[in-house]
C-alpha positions as CSV (number, residue, x, y, z in Angstrom):
1,M,-5.8,30.4,-27.2
2,S,-6.4,33.8,-25.6
3,A,-9.0,35.6,-26.2
4,Q,-10.3,39.4,-26.0
5,T,-14.1,39.8,-25.1
6,T,-15.6,43.0,-25.5
7,E,-19.7,43.5,-25.5
8,G,-20.3,39.8,-27.1
9,L,-17.3,39.9,-29.5
10,E,-15.0,37.4,-28.9
11,W,-11.6,37.9,-30.6
12,T,-9.0,35.3,-30.3
13,E,-5.5,34.6,-31.5
14,L,-7.1,32.6,-34.6
15,D,-9.2,35.7,-35.6
16,R,-6.2,37.6,-35.8
17,R,-4.7,35.1,-37.8
18,A,-7.3,34.7,-39.8
19,V,-7.4,38.7,-40.8
20,D,-3.7,38.2,-41.3
21,T,-4.1,35.4,-44.1
22,A,-6.6,37.3,-45.4
23,R,-4.3,40.5,-46.3
24,L,-1.9,38.3,-47.7
25,L,-4.2,36.6,-49.8
26,A,-5.0,39.7,-51.5
27,A,-1.5,40.6,-51.6
28,D,-0.3,37.5,-53.1
29,A,-3.2,37.4,-55.6
30,V,-2.4,40.5,-57.2
31,Q,1.4,39.9,-57.2
32,R,0.8,37.0,-58.7
33,V,-1.5,38.1,-61.8
34,G,0.6,41.0,-61.8
35,N,-2.4,43.6,-61.7
36,G,-5.6,45.2,-59.3
37,H,-5.8,46.8,-56.1
38,P,-3.9,45.0,-52.9
39,G,-4.0,48.0,-50.5
40,T,-7.6,48.3,-49.5
41,A,-8.5,44.6,-49.4
42,M,-5.6,44.5,-47.1
43,S,-6.7,47.2,-44.9
44,L,-10.3,46.3,-44.8
45,A,-9.8,42.6,-44.1
46,P,-10.4,43.1,-40.2
47,A,-13.7,44.8,-41.0
48,A,-15.1,42.6,-43.8
49,Y,-13.8,39.6,-41.4
50,T,-15.7,41.4,-38.1
51,I,-19.0,41.8,-40.9
52,F,-18.7,37.9,-42.1
53,Q,-17.8,36.2,-38.9
54,K,-19.3,38.2,-36.1
55,L,-22.3,39.8,-37.4
56,M,-24.1,39.1,-40.6
57,R,-26.5,36.6,-40.5
58,H,-25.9,34.2,-43.6
59,D,-25.5,30.6,-44.8
60,P,-22.4,29.9,-47.1
61,A,-24.2,26.9,-48.1
62,D,-27.3,28.3,-49.4
63,P,-26.0,31.7,-51.0
64,E,-29.7,32.7,-52.0
65,W,-31.5,31.7,-48.5
66,T,-34.5,34.0,-48.2
67,G,-33.9,35.0,-44.7
68,R,-30.2,36.3,-45.2
69,D,-28.6,39.5,-45.0
70,R,-27.4,41.0,-48.1
71,F,-23.6,42.4,-48.0
72,V,-22.6,44.8,-51.0
73,L,-19.0,45.9,-51.7
74,S,-19.4,49.2,-53.3
75,P,-15.6,49.9,-54.2
76,G,-15.8,46.5,-56.6
77,H,-12.1,47.3,-57.3
78,T,-11.3,45.8,-53.7
79,S,-13.0,42.3,-54.8
80,L,-10.5,40.6,-53.1
81,T,-12.1,41.7,-49.8
82,L,-14.8,40.1,-50.8
83,Y,-13.3,36.6,-52.5
84,T,-11.0,36.1,-49.3
85,Q,-14.1,36.0,-46.9
86,L,-16.1,34.0,-49.2
87,Y,-13.4,31.6,-49.3
88,L,-12.7,31.6,-45.6
89,A,-16.4,31.3,-44.7
90,G,-16.8,28.1,-47.2
91,Y,-18.6,29.4,-49.8
92,E,-17.7,28.0,-53.6
93,V,-14.7,30.4,-54.1
94,T,-11.5,27.8,-53.3
95,L,-7.9,28.5,-53.0
96,D,-7.1,27.9,-56.4
97,D,-9.7,30.7,-57.1
98,L,-7.9,33.2,-56.0
99,K,-4.9,32.0,-57.2
100,A,-6.6,32.5,-60.5
101,F,-7.5,36.3,-59.8
102,R,-8.5,38.3,-62.9
103,T,-7.9,35.1,-65.2
104,H,-9.8,34.8,-68.0
105,G,-13.1,32.4,-66.7
106,S,-12.2,32.5,-63.3
107,K,-14.6,32.9,-60.7
108,T,-12.5,35.8,-59.0
109,P,-13.0,38.5,-61.6
110,G,-11.2,42.2,-61.2
111,H,-14.6,43.5,-60.1
112,P,-17.4,41.4,-58.3
113,E,-20.1,40.2,-60.9
114,Y,-23.3,39.1,-59.9
115,G,-24.4,35.6,-61.3
116,H,-20.9,34.6,-61.7
117,T,-19.6,34.2,-58.2
118,A,-21.8,32.8,-55.5
119,G,-22.1,35.2,-52.8
120,V,-22.0,38.0,-54.6
121,E,-25.2,39.9,-54.3
122,T,-24.4,42.7,-56.9
123,T,-21.8,43.4,-59.9
124,T,-19.9,46.7,-58.7
125,G,-17.1,48.5,-60.0
126,P,-18.8,51.9,-61.2
127,L,-18.4,53.8,-58.0
128,G,-21.3,55.1,-56.2
129,Q,-23.8,52.8,-58.0
130,G,-23.5,50.1,-55.0
131,V,-24.4,52.4,-52.5
132,A,-27.5,52.8,-54.8
133,N,-27.8,49.1,-54.8
134,A,-27.8,48.9,-51.2
135,V,-30.4,51.6,-50.9
136,G,-32.5,49.5,-53.3
137,M,-31.9,46.6,-51.2
138,A,-33.1,48.1,-48.2
139,M,-36.4,49.5,-49.7
140,A,-37.2,46.2,-51.3
141,A,-36.9,44.1,-47.7
142,R,-39.0,46.6,-46.6
143,Y,-41.7,46.4,-49.2
144,E,-41.4,42.7,-49.2
145,R,-42.1,42.7,-45.4
146,G,-45.4,44.7,-46.3
147,L,-46.3,41.7,-48.9
148,F,-45.8,38.9,-46.1
149,D,-45.8,39.9,-42.6
150,P,-46.7,43.6,-42.1
151,G,-48.4,43.0,-39.1
152,A,-45.2,41.5,-37.1
153,P,-43.5,43.6,-34.5
154,A,-40.1,45.2,-35.6
155,G,-37.4,42.5,-35.6
156,E,-39.6,39.4,-35.1
157,S,-40.5,38.4,-38.8
158,P,-38.6,36.1,-40.7
159,F,-38.4,38.8,-43.5
160,D,-36.6,41.3,-41.1
161,H,-32.9,41.4,-42.0
162,T,-30.0,44.0,-42.8
163,I,-28.2,45.2,-45.7
164,W,-24.3,45.9,-44.9
165,A,-22.2,47.7,-47.6
166,I,-19.1,48.9,-47.3
167,V,-18.4,52.0,-49.0
168,S,-15.2,54.4,-50.1
169,D,-14.3,57.7,-50.6
170,G,-14.6,57.0,-54.4
171,D,-18.3,56.2,-53.8
172,L,-19.0,58.9,-51.9
173,Q,-17.8,61.4,-54.2
174,E,-20.0,60.4,-57.0
175,G,-23.4,62.2,-57.0
176,V,-25.4,59.1,-57.9
177,S,-24.4,58.3,-53.9
178,A,-25.6,61.7,-52.9
179,E,-28.8,61.0,-54.5
180,A,-29.5,57.4,-52.8
181,S,-28.4,58.6,-49.5
182,S,-30.7,61.4,-49.5
183,L,-33.4,59.1,-50.1
184,A,-32.3,56.4,-48.0
185,G,-32.7,59.2,-45.0
186,H,-36.0,60.2,-46.0
187,Q,-37.2,56.9,-46.1
188,K,-36.0,56.1,-43.0
189,L,-34.3,52.9,-44.0
190,G,-33.5,51.3,-40.5
191,N,-32.2,47.8,-42.2
192,L,-29.2,49.7,-43.8
193,V,-25.7,49.9,-42.7
194,F,-22.7,51.8,-44.2
195,L,-19.2,51.2,-43.4
196,Y,-17.3,53.9,-44.7
197,D,-13.7,53.5,-45.6
198,D,-12.1,56.8,-44.8
199,N,-8.7,55.9,-46.2
200,H,-8.0,59.5,-47.7
201,I,-6.1,57.4,-50.6
202,S,-7.7,57.7,-54.2
203,I,-5.9,57.1,-57.6
204,E,-4.3,60.9,-57.9
205,G,-2.9,60.2,-54.2
206,D,-4.1,62.1,-50.9
207,T,-8.3,62.8,-51.0
208,A,-6.9,66.4,-50.1
209,T,-6.9,66.8,-53.7
210,A,-10.2,66.8,-54.5
211,F,-12.8,66.0,-51.1
212,S,-12.5,67.6,-48.1
213,E,-16.4,67.8,-46.7
214,D,-17.3,66.7,-43.4
215,V,-18.9,63.5,-44.7
216,L,-20.8,62.5,-41.6
217,K,-22.3,66.1,-41.1
218,R,-23.4,65.2,-44.7
219,Y,-25.3,62.0,-43.7
220,E,-26.8,63.5,-40.3
221,A,-28.1,66.3,-42.5
222,Y,-29.7,63.3,-44.7
223,G,-31.2,62.0,-41.6
224,W,-29.0,59.4,-40.7
225,H,-27.3,57.9,-37.9
226,T,-23.7,58.2,-37.5
227,Q,-20.8,57.1,-35.8
228,R,-17.1,57.4,-36.1
229,I,-14.1,54.9,-35.1
230,E,-10.6,55.6,-34.9
231,P,-7.6,53.3,-35.5
232,A,-6.0,51.4,-32.8
233,E,-3.0,52.6,-31.3
234,D,-0.8,50.6,-34.0
235,G,-2.8,52.3,-36.7
236,D,-4.7,49.1,-37.3
237,I,-8.6,48.7,-37.3
238,D,-9.7,48.8,-33.9
239,V,-11.7,45.5,-34.2
240,H,-13.6,46.0,-30.8
241,A,-14.6,49.8,-31.3
242,L,-15.5,48.4,-34.9
243,Y,-18.0,45.7,-33.6
244,A,-19.5,47.8,-31.2
245,A,-20.6,50.5,-34.1
246,L,-21.8,48.0,-36.2
247,K,-23.6,46.4,-33.8
248,A,-25.3,50.0,-32.7
249,A,-25.9,50.5,-36.6
250,R,-27.6,46.9,-36.6
251,D,-30.0,47.8,-33.9
252,E,-30.8,51.5,-34.9
253,T,-33.9,50.5,-36.9
254,G,-35.5,54.1,-37.1
255,R,-32.9,55.7,-39.9
256,P,-30.1,54.3,-42.0
257,S,-26.7,54.0,-40.6
258,I,-23.3,55.2,-41.6
259,I,-19.5,54.9,-39.5
260,A,-16.8,56.4,-40.8
261,M,-13.9,54.2,-39.8
262,R,-10.4,55.6,-40.4
263,T,-7.7,53.3,-42.1
264,I,-4.5,53.1,-43.5
265,I,-4.5,51.9,-47.0
266,A,-2.1,48.5,-47.3
267,W,-2.0,48.1,-43.5
268,P,0.8,46.6,-42.4
269,A,3.2,47.0,-45.5
270,P,6.2,48.8,-44.4
271,N,7.1,51.0,-47.2
272,A,3.3,50.8,-49.7
273,R,0.9,51.7,-46.6
274,N,-0.4,54.8,-46.9
275,T,0.4,55.2,-50.7
276,E,-1.4,55.9,-53.8
277,A,0.7,53.3,-55.5
278,S,-0.7,50.5,-53.3
279,H,-4.6,51.5,-54.4
280,G,-4.0,50.0,-57.8
281,S,-0.7,48.4,-58.4
282,A,1.3,45.1,-57.1
283,L,3.1,45.7,-53.9
284,G,5.9,43.9,-55.5
285,E,7.8,40.5,-54.3
286,E,10.2,42.3,-51.5
287,E,7.3,44.1,-50.4
288,V,4.8,41.5,-49.8
289,A,7.9,39.7,-47.9
290,A,8.3,42.0,-45.7
291,T,4.6,42.7,-44.9
292,K,4.6,38.6,-44.2
293,R,7.5,38.6,-41.9
294,I,5.7,41.7,-40.2
295,L,2.9,39.8,-39.7
296,G,5.0,36.1,-38.7
297,F,4.3,34.7,-42.0
298,D,6.6,32.3,-44.0
299,P,8.0,35.1,-46.7
300,E,8.8,32.1,-49.0
301,K,5.4,30.8,-48.9
302,A,2.6,32.1,-51.0
303,F,-1.1,31.8,-50.4
304,E,-0.6,30.1,-47.2
305,V,-3.7,29.3,-45.2
306,A,-2.9,27.3,-42.0
307,D,-5.4,24.1,-41.4
308,E,-6.1,25.8,-38.2
309,V,-6.9,29.2,-39.7
310,L,-9.4,27.7,-41.9
311,A,-10.8,25.2,-39.6
312,H,-11.7,28.4,-37.4
313,T,-13.4,30.2,-40.3
314,R,-15.3,27.6,-41.5
315,R,-17.0,27.5,-38.4
316,A,-19.5,30.3,-40.6
317,L,-20.8,27.3,-41.8
318,D,-22.0,25.9,-38.8
319,R,-23.0,29.4,-37.8
320,G,-25.2,29.8,-41.1
321,A,-26.7,26.0,-40.7
322,E,-28.2,27.2,-37.0
323,A,-29.3,30.3,-38.3
324,H,-30.9,28.9,-41.2
325,A,-32.4,26.5,-38.9
326,A,-34.1,29.1,-36.6
327,W,-35.3,31.0,-39.6
328,D,-36.9,28.1,-40.8
329,K,-39.0,27.0,-37.6
330,R,-40.1,31.1,-37.6
331,I,-40.9,30.6,-41.2
332,A,-42.9,27.5,-40.6
333,A,-44.7,29.2,-37.5
334,W,-45.5,32.3,-40.2
335,R,-46.9,29.8,-42.8
336,N,-49.3,28.1,-39.9
337,A,-50.4,31.6,-39.2
338,H,-50.8,33.1,-42.5
339,P,-51.4,30.4,-45.2
340,Q,-52.6,32.6,-47.8
341,R,-49.7,34.9,-47.4
342,A,-47.3,31.7,-47.7
343,A,-49.2,30.5,-50.7
344,E,-48.7,33.6,-52.3
345,F,-44.9,33.8,-51.1
346,D,-44.1,30.7,-52.6
347,R,-45.7,32.0,-56.0
348,I,-44.0,35.0,-55.7
349,S,-40.8,33.2,-54.8
350,K,-40.8,31.1,-58.1
351,G,-41.4,34.0,-60.4
352,E,-45.0,33.2,-61.2
353,L,-47.4,35.3,-62.0
354,P,-51.2,35.0,-60.3
355,A,-53.5,32.7,-62.4
356,G,-55.8,34.7,-64.5
357,W,-53.9,38.3,-64.4
358,E,-53.7,38.4,-68.3
359,E,-57.7,38.9,-68.4
360,K,-57.3,42.2,-66.7
361,L,-55.0,43.7,-69.4
362,P,-57.3,46.6,-70.7
363,V,-58.2,46.0,-74.5
364,F,-58.5,49.6,-76.5
365,E,-61.2,50.5,-79.0
366,P,-59.6,50.6,-82.3
367,G,-60.1,54.0,-84.0
368,K,-59.8,56.2,-80.9
369,S,-56.7,58.9,-80.2
370,V,-54.7,57.3,-77.2
371,A,-51.3,58.1,-76.0
372,T,-49.3,55.6,-75.1
373,R,-48.3,56.6,-71.9
374,A,-51.6,57.1,-70.9
375,A,-52.2,53.5,-72.2
376,S,-49.3,52.2,-70.0
377,G,-50.9,53.7,-66.9
378,K,-54.2,51.9,-67.5
379,V,-52.4,48.8,-67.7
380,L,-50.4,49.6,-64.7
381,Q,-53.4,50.3,-62.6
382,A,-55.2,47.2,-64.2
383,L,-52.6,45.2,-63.3
384,G,-52.0,46.3,-60.1
385,E,-54.9,44.9,-58.5
386,V,-54.4,41.4,-59.2
387,I,-50.2,41.2,-59.0
388,P,-49.2,42.8,-55.6
389,E,-45.5,42.3,-56.0
390,L,-45.7,44.9,-58.8
391,W,-44.6,48.6,-57.5
392,G,-43.0,51.3,-58.7
393,G,-43.0,55.1,-59.5
394,S,-41.3,58.0,-61.0
395,A,-38.3,60.5,-60.8
396,D,-41.2,63.6,-60.0
397,L,-42.7,63.0,-63.0
398,A,-45.6,60.4,-61.9
399,G,-48.3,62.7,-63.6
400,S,-46.7,62.7,-67.0
401,N,-45.2,59.1,-66.8
402,N,-48.5,57.6,-65.8
403,T,-46.6,55.3,-63.6
404,T,-49.1,55.8,-60.2
405,I,-50.0,52.2,-59.6
406,D,-52.2,53.4,-56.6
407,K,-53.1,56.8,-55.5
408,T,-54.0,55.9,-52.1
409,S,-50.6,54.5,-51.3
410,S,-47.1,56.1,-51.2
411,F,-44.0,54.0,-50.2
412,L,-43.2,56.5,-47.1
413,P,-42.3,55.6,-43.7
414,E,-44.3,56.3,-40.6
415,G,-44.2,60.0,-39.6
416,N,-44.1,61.3,-43.0
417,P,-46.8,64.0,-43.1
418,L,-48.6,62.9,-46.6
419,P,-52.0,61.1,-45.9
420,E,-50.9,58.1,-48.2
421,A,-47.8,57.6,-46.8
422,D,-47.6,54.0,-45.9
423,P,-44.4,52.2,-45.0
424,Y,-45.6,49.5,-47.1
425,G,-47.3,51.5,-50.1
426,R,-47.1,50.9,-53.7
427,T,-46.1,53.8,-55.0
428,V,-42.7,54.9,-55.4
429,H,-41.7,58.6,-54.9
430,F,-38.3,58.4,-56.1
431,G,-37.7,61.9,-56.3
432,I,-35.5,64.1,-58.9
433,R,-33.1,61.4,-58.7
434,E,-32.9,59.4,-62.4
435,F,-29.4,58.0,-61.7
436,S,-30.1,56.8,-58.5
437,M,-33.5,55.5,-59.4
438,A,-32.0,52.9,-61.8
439,A,-29.5,51.8,-59.8
440,E,-32.1,51.4,-57.0
441,M,-34.2,49.8,-58.9
442,N,-31.2,46.8,-59.7
443,G,-30.9,46.6,-56.0
444,I,-34.6,46.1,-55.8
445,A,-34.6,43.5,-58.2
446,L,-31.5,41.9,-57.1
447,H,-33.2,41.5,-53.9
448,G,-35.7,39.6,-55.2
449,N,-39.3,38.6,-54.4
450,T,-40.8,41.7,-56.2
451,R,-41.3,43.4,-59.5
452,I,-40.0,46.8,-60.2
453,Y,-40.5,49.5,-62.6
454,G,-39.6,53.5,-62.6
455,G,-40.3,56.0,-65.2
456,T,-39.1,59.4,-66.4
457,F,-38.8,61.4,-69.7
458,L,-36.8,59.3,-72.3
459,V,-34.3,62.2,-73.0
460,F,-33.4,61.9,-69.2
461,S,-32.3,58.0,-69.5
462,D,-28.9,60.1,-70.2
463,Y,-29.1,60.6,-66.9
464,M,-29.1,56.8,-65.9
465,R,-27.3,55.2,-68.7
466,N,-24.5,54.0,-66.7
467,A,-27.0,52.1,-64.4
468,V,-29.2,50.7,-67.2
469,R,-25.9,49.1,-68.7
470,M,-25.7,47.6,-65.5
471,S,-28.8,46.2,-65.2
472,A,-28.3,44.5,-68.8
473,L,-24.8,43.4,-67.6
474,M,-27.1,41.8,-64.7
475,Q,-29.5,40.6,-66.9
476,L,-32.0,42.4,-64.2
477,P,-35.7,41.9,-64.7
478,V,-36.2,45.7,-64.5
479,T,-39.1,47.9,-66.6
480,Y,-38.0,51.4,-67.5
481,V,-41.4,53.6,-68.3
482,W,-39.5,56.3,-70.6
483,T,-42.4,58.8,-71.9
484,H,-41.8,61.9,-74.2
485,D,-40.1,59.7,-76.6
486,S,-39.8,61.8,-79.6
487,I,-40.1,65.6,-80.8
488,G,-43.9,65.1,-80.5
489,L,-43.4,66.5,-76.9
490,G,-43.7,70.0,-78.9
491,E,-42.9,73.1,-77.2
492,D,-40.5,72.3,-74.3
493,G,-37.9,72.1,-77.2
494,P,-34.8,70.4,-78.2
495,T,-33.6,70.0,-74.4
496,H,-36.5,67.9,-73.6
497,Q,-36.7,66.2,-77.2
498,P,-34.9,62.9,-77.7
499,V,-33.3,62.0,-80.4
500,E,-30.6,59.9,-80.4
501,H,-31.6,58.1,-77.3
502,L,-33.5,55.6,-79.2
503,A,-30.9,54.5,-81.0
504,S,-28.0,54.9,-78.1
505,L,-30.1,52.6,-76.0
506,R,-30.5,50.0,-78.6
507,A,-26.6,49.7,-78.5
508,I,-26.3,48.2,-75.0
509,P,-26.2,44.8,-75.2
510,G,-29.0,42.9,-73.3
511,L,-31.5,45.6,-73.2
512,N,-34.8,45.2,-74.9
513,V,-36.0,48.5,-76.0
514,V,-39.9,48.3,-76.6
515,R,-41.7,51.7,-78.5
516,P,-45.4,50.5,-79.4
517,A,-47.3,52.3,-82.1
518,D,-50.4,52.4,-79.9
519,A,-52.8,51.7,-76.9
520,N,-53.1,48.0,-77.6
521,E,-49.4,47.5,-78.6
522,T,-48.4,48.8,-75.4
523,A,-50.8,46.1,-72.9
524,I,-49.3,43.5,-75.4
525,A,-45.8,44.9,-74.5
526,W,-46.5,45.1,-70.6
527,R,-47.7,41.2,-70.9
528,E,-44.5,40.4,-72.8
529,I,-42.2,42.0,-70.4
530,L,-43.8,40.4,-67.4
531,R,-44.0,37.1,-68.9
532,R,-40.6,37.3,-70.2
533,H,-39.0,38.7,-66.7
534,A,-40.1,35.3,-65.0
535,T,-38.1,33.3,-67.9
536,Q,-35.9,35.5,-69.6
537,P,-34.8,37.9,-67.2
538,A,-33.7,41.2,-68.9
539,P,-34.3,44.8,-68.4
540,H,-36.7,46.5,-70.7
541,G,-37.0,50.1,-71.6
542,L,-40.7,51.1,-72.7
543,A,-40.6,54.3,-74.9
544,L,-44.1,56.0,-75.1
545,T,-45.9,58.9,-76.5
546,R,-47.1,62.1,-75.0
547,Q,-49.2,62.9,-77.9
548,G,-52.3,60.6,-79.2
549,V,-51.7,58.4,-81.8
550,P,-54.3,56.0,-83.4
551,T,-55.3,53.0,-82.2
552,Y,-54.7,49.8,-84.0
553,E,-56.8,46.2,-84.2
554,P,-54.4,44.2,-81.0
555,D,-52.3,41.8,-82.9
556,E,-50.6,39.1,-80.8
557,D,-47.7,39.0,-82.9
558,A,-46.7,42.5,-81.6
559,A,-45.3,40.1,-79.2
560,K,-42.4,39.1,-81.6
561,G,-40.9,42.6,-81.9
562,G,-42.3,43.0,-85.4
563,Y,-45.2,42.2,-87.4
564,V,-47.3,43.0,-90.7
565,L,-49.8,45.5,-89.3
566,R,-51.4,46.3,-92.6
567,E,-50.6,43.9,-95.8
568,A,-50.4,45.3,-99.3
569,A,-53.4,44.8,-101.4
570,G,-53.2,41.2,-102.9
571,G,-50.6,39.8,-100.3
572,D,-47.2,40.5,-102.3
573,P,-45.8,44.0,-101.5
574,D,-43.9,46.1,-103.7
575,V,-42.4,48.2,-101.0
576,L,-42.0,47.7,-97.2
577,L,-42.7,50.6,-94.5
578,I,-41.4,49.7,-91.1
579,A,-41.9,52.2,-88.5
580,T,-42.0,52.2,-84.5
581,G,-44.5,54.4,-82.3
582,S,-46.4,57.6,-83.0
583,E,-44.8,57.4,-86.7
584,V,-46.7,53.5,-87.7
585,Q,-49.5,55.9,-88.5
586,L,-47.1,57.7,-90.8
587,A,-46.5,54.4,-92.7
588,V,-50.2,53.3,-92.8
589,A,-51.3,56.6,-94.3
590,A,-48.6,56.6,-96.9
591,A,-49.4,52.8,-97.6
592,E,-52.8,54.5,-98.4
593,S,-51.7,56.8,-101.0
594,L,-49.3,54.2,-102.6
595,E,-52.1,51.8,-103.2
596,A,-54.1,54.3,-104.9
597,E,-51.1,54.5,-107.5
598,G,-51.1,50.8,-107.7
599,I,-48.2,50.4,-105.4
600,G,-48.2,47.5,-102.9
601,A,-47.1,48.6,-99.6
602,R,-46.6,46.3,-96.3
603,V,-46.8,48.2,-93.4
604,V,-44.7,46.6,-90.6
605,S,-44.6,47.7,-87.0
606,M,-41.7,46.8,-85.3
607,P,-42.0,48.0,-81.6
608,S,-38.8,45.8,-80.3
609,V,-36.0,45.4,-82.6
610,E,-34.3,43.0,-79.7
611,W,-37.5,40.8,-79.7
612,F,-37.7,40.4,-83.3
613,E,-34.1,39.9,-84.0
614,E,-34.5,36.8,-81.1
615,Q,-37.2,35.3,-83.6
616,D,-36.1,32.3,-86.3
617,Q,-35.5,33.2,-89.6
618,D,-38.1,31.7,-91.3
619,Y,-40.6,34.0,-89.4
620,R,-38.3,37.3,-90.0
621,D,-38.1,36.4,-93.6
622,R,-42.1,36.1,-93.7
623,V,-41.9,39.6,-92.0
624,L,-39.4,41.1,-94.0
625,P,-39.1,39.3,-97.5
626,P,-35.6,39.2,-98.8
627,S,-36.9,39.3,-102.1
628,V,-38.5,42.7,-101.6
629,R,-35.6,45.4,-101.8
630,A,-37.8,48.3,-101.7
631,R,-37.9,49.0,-98.2
632,V,-38.4,52.6,-96.1
633,A,-37.8,53.3,-92.3
634,V,-39.3,55.7,-90.3
635,E,-38.3,56.7,-86.7
636,A,-38.4,60.5,-85.4
637,G,-35.1,59.7,-84.0
638,V,-31.6,59.2,-85.6
639,G,-31.7,56.5,-88.1
640,L,-28.3,54.5,-87.0
641,T,-30.9,51.5,-86.0
642,W,-32.3,50.9,-89.7
643,Y,-29.7,50.4,-91.9
644,R,-29.1,46.9,-91.4
645,F,-33.2,46.4,-92.1
646,T,-33.2,48.8,-95.1
647,G,-30.7,47.4,-97.5
648,D,-28.6,49.2,-100.4
649,A,-32.0,50.5,-101.9
650,G,-33.8,51.5,-98.8
651,R,-34.8,54.8,-97.3
652,I,-35.0,56.1,-93.9
653,V,-36.7,59.0,-92.5
654,S,-35.2,60.0,-89.9
655,L,-34.2,63.1,-87.4
656,D,-30.6,63.4,-87.3
657,H,-30.5,66.7,-85.5
658,F,-32.1,68.3,-82.6
659,G,-35.7,69.7,-82.4
660,A,-37.4,72.9,-81.9
661,S,-39.7,74.6,-79.4
662,A,-43.1,74.3,-81.4
663,D,-46.1,72.1,-81.1
664,A,-45.7,68.6,-82.1
665,K,-47.9,68.9,-85.6
666,T,-45.7,72.1,-86.8
667,L,-42.5,70.0,-85.7
668,F,-43.1,66.5,-87.5
669,A,-44.1,68.6,-90.8
670,A,-40.7,70.6,-90.7
671,Y,-38.9,67.9,-90.6
672,G,-40.7,65.6,-93.1
673,F,-42.3,63.3,-90.7
674,T,-45.5,63.1,-93.0
675,A,-47.3,60.5,-95.1
676,D,-46.3,62.3,-98.1
677,N,-42.8,62.2,-97.4
678,V,-42.8,58.9,-96.5
679,A,-44.6,58.2,-99.6
680,A,-41.7,59.9,-101.5
681,A,-39.3,57.6,-99.9
682,A,-41.0,54.6,-101.1
683,R,-40.8,55.7,-104.6
684,E,-36.8,56.6,-104.4
685,S,-36.5,53.3,-102.7
686,L,-38.8,51.3,-105.3
687,A,-36.5,53.2,-108.3
688,A,-33.3,52.2,-106.3
689,A,-33.9,48.8,-106.3
690,R,-34.9,48.3,-109.7
691,G,-31.7,49.6,-110.8
């Protein structure tokens, strides 16, 4: 078998045949199901093959291997680019799985889905977020190294690895990718390599319709190492130039790297190449057959994989085993040299928390007024002393969000002028980039071995929303710290006052929204979140007050999402007052007023609707007895959440319009968030219940 060798790359006829097999598998898979995106998968086949077969450190027999490189396919619509390489390399994807592309229950859904298919590192589809996921993974890799092996020379630690990502024109048009790429350059993430598929095609045709900047100059301005490779004479990818560029990018450890690679979409289809139709439509039987003739395949056969080709590509299993064995020796030597760090690594990799960590949680004195954002900050600083894998920061609002876990240690690269700069620092400065912060947090969680949180104002969760949705879709253990949770933030006015946000976020399946009533509920909420992240991975959003709120006696049932904070006199309530956050104090005051009138009022604090609805029916009925139809729900936001709890006789004290610029006390009074108004709503509900 003839071979061409260039600077370490051996490229044989079998390699060429394997690439062409991948192209045609993509064309056949889309043709069979009748929909999909064949063109990019066809043109990218040489690039993906070069990464998976020639450069990337991975073990198809152990997709979760800690020492592996990571691969992100940011343009998730070209999922067959990834699936074909997983199949050829010997992951769990089979030829039958490729034949079942985009069908219900298959391992090959339309976009790659994390946790669904072995070898898929992240769910991609919403363009740009894969870029930010990869940046987050690179950040996590550096922090992980700092946890376990900070003193090792560059490239010599078992925790050194590369994050590879293929990105597209569409990714780089989305603003989130600009946010993330700017941060990556600032952070000098030298373990990050982007391969930019510069094919000039989007759904509306040539990208000249909307995209004309010099991408590499933009990335150079971000502080990235940039390269460009041109196609070979026949128009296909020049694999030798590609290999050299990828190798140079991997070896550039002082800054992230991007390679612009000009491709022709749907190459080498004779008529579909370089057309927008090939981006999102099946090529058609005649075009697929013609492409097979060009590549020397039988046009009458579909999903053709020669035995010798598969044997050749499955050598990735042997290379993976060798790399894994070599890493095992390095990690064993590291364990011998660093037994305490090794024990910490074992604990963290199992998702366990350190012994006695709960004892560090602060308990707040009842009766004092404390903002829940301040209480959260005290919790973070206390836990930071004993949970080294816990790290995070804010979108430039740390002083307001109270998210600084360590004032003396900022996650910043060597060369940063700030005195607290540390490549392995605890406090992350995401910058004013809320969307990418959330997507980067997803990447950090996907990478593993750390626990990440990030903060901003609740109103700016809108900027983050699609990444928050992806957190929930992937069931990732990330924590969003959303402060300034109502009109109680005051004079900043309606642009900064969240109204619809709590209900909107609760509408995301799998996202747990937690709005504590006081400082002690905040501490209990953090404890429950950290526990759950080990056993029930899911994203959590803490909604915290700017203003001080009364502190009550701690109650462990707060971890159940809803509980009786104040019982009615005599224990049999006439009316239930359900509230969250800063409005719980209004329910308590209203209950006292109603009790003076001889009306038994139970106050139920419900910091998390999602947690409460997980409880068994018996517990929920004990907290909210079905026999008590008189109910009032109180929350300074739109009332959509509460109709399911109040029923036909219930009343809701809510805010169904925007706020205004005024102090918190004035606004709460103006919009009916007073104990008197809550008591009046309770009387109305009692009258309705009695009919």
